[in-house]
N, C-alpha and C positions, 0 to 999 in steps of 0.2 A: 869465881867471875857471879854473879849477885842476878837480882831481878831486875826486867825489863825496866825503862828509864818512861817509858810511855810514850818519850820521843819514834817520831818515824821518819822515815828516808826514801826519799820515792827515788829512784836507780830504774831507767828506761831498760829493754832487753838487747838492743843496743847500745847500755854504756854493761854489760853484763859480759853479749859477745865480746867488746874492746877488755877489758882488761881479763877474758880468758886471751884472750890472742896474742895481747903480751906475755901478758905471764908464761903460755907456751914456748914464749919465743928463746924468755930466759932462762925457761927448767936445767937445770936445782938449780939456782941463784932465786934471789924473793924479786920481784917485780914494786917498780913502786912507785905511785904519780898521785897528785891532787888534785880533789873535786871544785869543778865550782858552780856554784848559783846561788837560794837565797836561804834563810834561812828564817823563820819565829822559834818562839818556844817550843811551840808543839811538834813544828813538821822543816826537815834539810828537804830539798827542792836540786836533783841535782840534774844540769843542764850541764855539763858539758868533765870529760875527763883530762887527764893528762896523760903524758910518761914517762917516764924520767929515767937514769940512768942511775944505774945502784951506783955508789959511791965504797960502798960494805970493803971493807978487802978481810976481812975473817972466813970460818971456810961456807961453804955455797951451802946455801937455804937455813943460814943463822943468824942473817940479821941483815938490813938493811939502812942506807945512807943518802937521803936525800940533801944536796947541790940547794947548798945557800941559794944560788943563781939560777931554778929555778924560781924554788918558792917567789923569789921579787918583779920573778918574768910572770907567771900565772895570778901574782895579785894585778897588774899593769892591763894583763888583759881584760884581767876578771873584772876593774871598775872602769874603764871604757868601755863595757860592755853594759854599766852598771848593778854589778855582782861583785858575786866575796870566793872567796877562795874559805871555805866551807871543812873541808873536810880530806884525811893524806889516807888509801888505797891504798892497800899490799899482798901479794902475795904468801903464804905458807904452805913451799911446797913438803909435799908429803906427811901434813902435821894438822890439826887442826885445824880452821876459821876460828879460832880464839886470843886475846894477846897473851903478848907471852910478857918473861917481868921484862924482859927490852922491849916491848913496844911500853911498859907503861912507863919505865923513866924516862922517855925521849915526848912520851903523850903529852898535847897541850888542852887546856879544858873549850868546851864550848865545842868544839870540831868532835864529825862523825869519824869514825877507820873502820871502814867497809874490809874485812879480810876474807882474802875469797881463798880457801885449802883445794890446793891442787897436786889430784897425784900422780903419778908417775901412767898412766893411761890415759891421761886426760881429763880425766873425768873430774867436777870442783864442786863443791857449798858454797854458798857466800853467808856469810854472818855480816851484823851494823855493828856497832859499838861506839856508845862515847866515853870522854874521860871524865865523874865528875869528884867531886873530892873524896868519895867515894870507894873511889878505883873504877874499874871498867864495869858499864850494866848500855846490855844490850834493847839495842833502836829493830825497833820493826819494819823490815822490807815491804815496801811498797816497786808494783811496777805499774 
């Protein structure tokens, strides 16, 4: 992983609590969902999170797959509110909050990728990343 992008992402305490709750429900499988909000060159502001079923059929905790219909529905809901889909969050059960090779393979540029590392005891660490031509770069989290 390389240096910080200088980009910031604003997630509320409620968003963090939602990610933690959804991730605990799915443990030891990865939980996932989308971020709805606004973004510019310097900052992403998250106004709503979604939780999506993980369609990944491999080993628990080894990946996630978001259903395309969930993305289409989220895009419609965001557009109706004057927002956009600005990222994708997921959990890493029992692992670090850093992007995996699988995360890089499915990443889209200009999106934020918060990763919640969740341990079996329920403690967690949240870090967020942006995918660039040079790979993932960490974003600064704002609450």
